[in-house]
Each structure stands twice: as C-alpha cells, then as structure tokens.
C-alpha positions as CSV (number, residue, x, y, z in Angstrom):
1,M,-0.1,0.1,-0.2
2,A,2.9,2.4,0.8
3,I,4.3,1.9,-2.9
4,L,0.6,2.9,-4.2
5,V,0.8,5.8,-1.9
6,T,3.7,7.4,-3.7
7,Q,2.0,7.5,-6.7
8,M,-0.8,10.0,-5.4
9,F,1.9,12.8,-5.3
10,P,2.3,14.7,-8.7
11,S,5.6,14.1,-10.4
12,V,6.2,18.1,-10.3
13,M,6.9,17.8,-6.6
14,L,9.8,15.7,-7.1
15,Y,11.7,17.7,-9.1
16,V,13.3,19.7,-6.7
17,P,14.6,17.0,-4.6
18,Y,15.5,14.8,-7.5
19,Y,17.6,18.2,-8.6
20,K,18.9,18.2,-5.0
21,V,20.0,14.6,-5.2
22,M,21.4,14.7,-8.6
23,S,23.5,17.6,-7.8
24,N,24.9,16.2,-4.8
25,L,25.6,12.9,-6.6
26,G,27.3,14.8,-9.6
27,L,24.7,13.4,-11.7
28,N,23.0,16.3,-13.3
29,N,23.3,16.7,-17.1
30,T,24.3,12.7,-17.4
31,R,22.7,9.8,-19.0
32,L,23.0,7.9,-15.6
33,G,21.0,10.4,-13.8
34,L,18.3,10.4,-16.5
35,V,18.1,6.8,-16.2
36,L,18.0,6.4,-12.0
37,V,15.1,9.2,-12.2
38,Y,13.3,7.4,-14.8
39,V,13.6,4.0,-13.1
40,G,12.8,5.8,-9.7
41,S,9.4,7.1,-11.3
42,V,8.3,4.1,-13.0
43,I,9.1,1.5,-10.2
44,P,6.0,2.2,-7.9
45,F,3.6,1.5,-10.4
46,C,5.2,-1.3,-12.1
47,T,5.8,-3.0,-8.7
48,W,2.0,-2.6,-8.2
49,M,1.2,-4.0,-11.6
50,M,3.1,-7.0,-11.0
51,Y,1.7,-7.5,-7.8
52,G,-1.4,-7.9,-9.3
53,F,-0.2,-10.5,-11.7
54,F,1.6,-12.6,-9.0
55,N,-2.0,-12.8,-7.2
56,T,-3.3,-14.2,-10.0
57,V,-1.2,-17.7,-9.6
58,S,-2.8,-20.0,-7.6
59,Q,-0.7,-21.4,-4.5
60,E,-1.9,-24.7,-5.2
61,L,0.4,-24.8,-8.0
62,D,3.4,-23.9,-5.6
63,Q,2.3,-26.6,-3.3
64,A,1.8,-29.0,-5.7
65,A,5.6,-28.3,-7.1
66,M,7.1,-28.6,-3.5
67,V,5.4,-31.9,-2.7
68,D,7.0,-33.0,-6.1
69,G,10.5,-31.7,-4.5
70,A,11.1,-28.5,-6.3
71,G,12.7,-26.0,-4.7
72,R,11.9,-22.0,-4.7
73,I,14.0,-21.0,-7.4
74,Y,12.7,-23.6,-9.6
75,I,9.0,-22.8,-8.9
76,F,9.5,-19.3,-9.5
77,W,11.2,-19.8,-12.9
78,K,9.5,-22.8,-14.4
79,I,6.2,-22.5,-13.0
80,V,5.3,-18.7,-12.0
81,M,7.1,-16.8,-14.6
82,P,5.6,-18.3,-17.5
83,L,2.1,-17.9,-16.0
84,T,3.1,-14.2,-15.4
85,L,4.7,-13.6,-18.5
86,P,1.9,-11.7,-20.4
87,G,1.9,-9.5,-17.3
88,L,5.5,-8.9,-17.1
89,I,5.5,-8.0,-20.9
90,S,2.6,-5.4,-20.3
91,T,4.6,-4.0,-17.6
92,I,7.7,-3.7,-19.8
93,I,5.8,-2.1,-22.4
94,Y,4.3,0.4,-19.8
95,A,7.7,1.1,-18.4
96,F,9.0,1.6,-21.9
97,I,6.5,4.0,-22.9
98,Q,6.8,6.1,-19.8
99,G,10.4,6.5,-20.4
100,W,10.2,7.2,-23.9
101,N,7.7,10.0,-23.8
102,E,8.8,11.5,-20.6
103,Y,9.2,15.2,-21.1
104,M,9.8,17.2,-17.9
105,F,12.6,15.3,-16.3
106,A,14.7,15.3,-19.3
107,M,14.0,18.8,-19.7
108,V,15.0,19.8,-16.2
109,F,17.8,17.3,-15.7
110,T,19.6,17.9,-19.1
111,N,21.3,21.0,-20.1
112,S,23.3,19.9,-23.0
113,D,21.9,19.3,-26.5
114,E,23.5,15.9,-26.7
115,L,21.6,14.7,-23.8
116,R,18.5,15.9,-24.6
117,T,15.6,13.2,-25.4
118,L,13.5,13.2,-28.4
119,P,10.6,14.6,-26.7
120,V,12.4,17.5,-25.7
121,A,14.0,17.9,-28.8
122,I,10.4,17.8,-30.8
123,G,9.4,20.5,-28.2
124,Q,12.1,22.7,-29.1
125,M,11.5,22.8,-32.7
126,S,8.7,25.4,-32.0
127,K,10.2,28.7,-31.8
128,S,8.2,31.9,-30.4
129,Y,7.3,33.3,-34.0
130,S,7.3,30.3,-36.1
131,I,6.6,26.5,-36.0
132,Y,8.2,24.4,-38.6
133,W,5.1,22.0,-38.9
134,N,6.7,19.8,-41.7
135,D,9.9,19.1,-39.4
136,L,7.9,18.7,-36.4
137,M,5.5,16.1,-37.7
138,A,8.3,14.4,-39.2
139,A,10.2,14.0,-36.2
140,S,7.1,12.9,-34.2
141,C,6.4,10.2,-36.7
142,F,10.0,9.0,-36.5
143,A,9.4,9.2,-32.6
144,S,6.4,6.8,-32.7
145,L,8.4,4.2,-34.7
146,P,10.1,2.5,-32.1
147,L,7.0,2.1,-30.1
148,L,5.2,0.9,-33.1
149,V,7.9,-1.9,-33.6
150,L,7.9,-2.9,-29.7
151,F,4.2,-3.1,-30.0
152,L,4.2,-5.3,-33.1
153,F,6.6,-7.9,-31.8
154,L,4.9,-8.0,-28.4
155,Q,1.5,-7.8,-29.4
156,K,0.2,-11.4,-28.7
157,Y,1.6,-11.2,-25.0
158,F,-0.1,-7.8,-24.9
159,I,-3.6,-9.2,-26.0
160,A,-3.3,-12.3,-23.9
161,N,-2.8,-10.1,-21.1
162,M,-6.0,-8.1,-22.0
163,T,-8.1,-10.9,-22.3
164,G,-6.8,-13.0,-19.6
165,G,-9.5,-12.3,-16.9
166,A,-12.4,-12.5,-19.6
167,V,-13.4,-15.9,-19.0
168,K,-14.1,-17.0,-15.5
169,E,-12.9,-20.4,-14.5
C-alpha cells in the first residue's frame, strides 16, 4: 500500500528533491542520472502491476510443485514466471512508453543538446514566432516508430494479458 501511496503525489513535486539529490551525487546532466530518475519514477506503478499479476497465480501450483520436490527458485522460474509472462511484458511495455515519452525530467535534468531526449528535441522545434510543422510532424512520426515496432513484436503477449481475465474458470 505504501508503494501505491507514492503514486498519489504529482511528479512536479519531485523535481526539486530529485534535482538536489542529483546535484549532490554529481549526476546532473548525465545519462545515468536521467536513467535513475526514470527508473525511480516508474518502479512504484510497475511493482503494483506485477503484484496483481503474481496474485493471480494459484498457491496450489506452488504447493504441488513443492510436494514433487521442486525448490523455490525452480518454482519461480519454471512455473510462476511463464504464467505471469503476459503481465511482465505489459509492465515492460508500460515502463518503456513512460520513459520514451517523458518530457519534464529530461528538460529539467539535462543542459546539453547531446543528452536531450527526443520529446525535448521535438518540443524545441517550435520557436516563439514560427513553428516548422513539416519538421515537427516528421520528427513525431519518427519518435513513434520504436513504440510501434515494440508493440508489433509483443502484441501477442499484450493481447493475452488484456483477455486473460475475460473468462471465469
């Protein structure tokens, strides 16, 4: 429940503490600092999502495997993980999309053009007196390609997760 409560605070509240911590650690304007901020902002919701998926696995399966002599690690990797794979794939898709589309953290924590992310670069294409619509739309299409490719390759897992609870057993 504590993890879910952290999601109730708006992310804008976290900019100043994150910036202070990043400055103290010397991670401002670095890729590592940006990755740490992205991971820290996405982990609570991903944890909550995976908690729900792991709760759907029946404990009788664990107990049956233990009776057969399987160890905890074997049970986790060979029984539980295959059953929760659609949920894991959905969580990975969610985390990737959150990181790929994130704008404000990248805008606040990076100063150099080499470290700016694609959403920040697209946002900087509009100037105060002119907007280059052709370039802006081309960059937006280019930015959506990795998400489209990711979804096409992982579509079967995503659809399996969406329809997983549709039939009552």
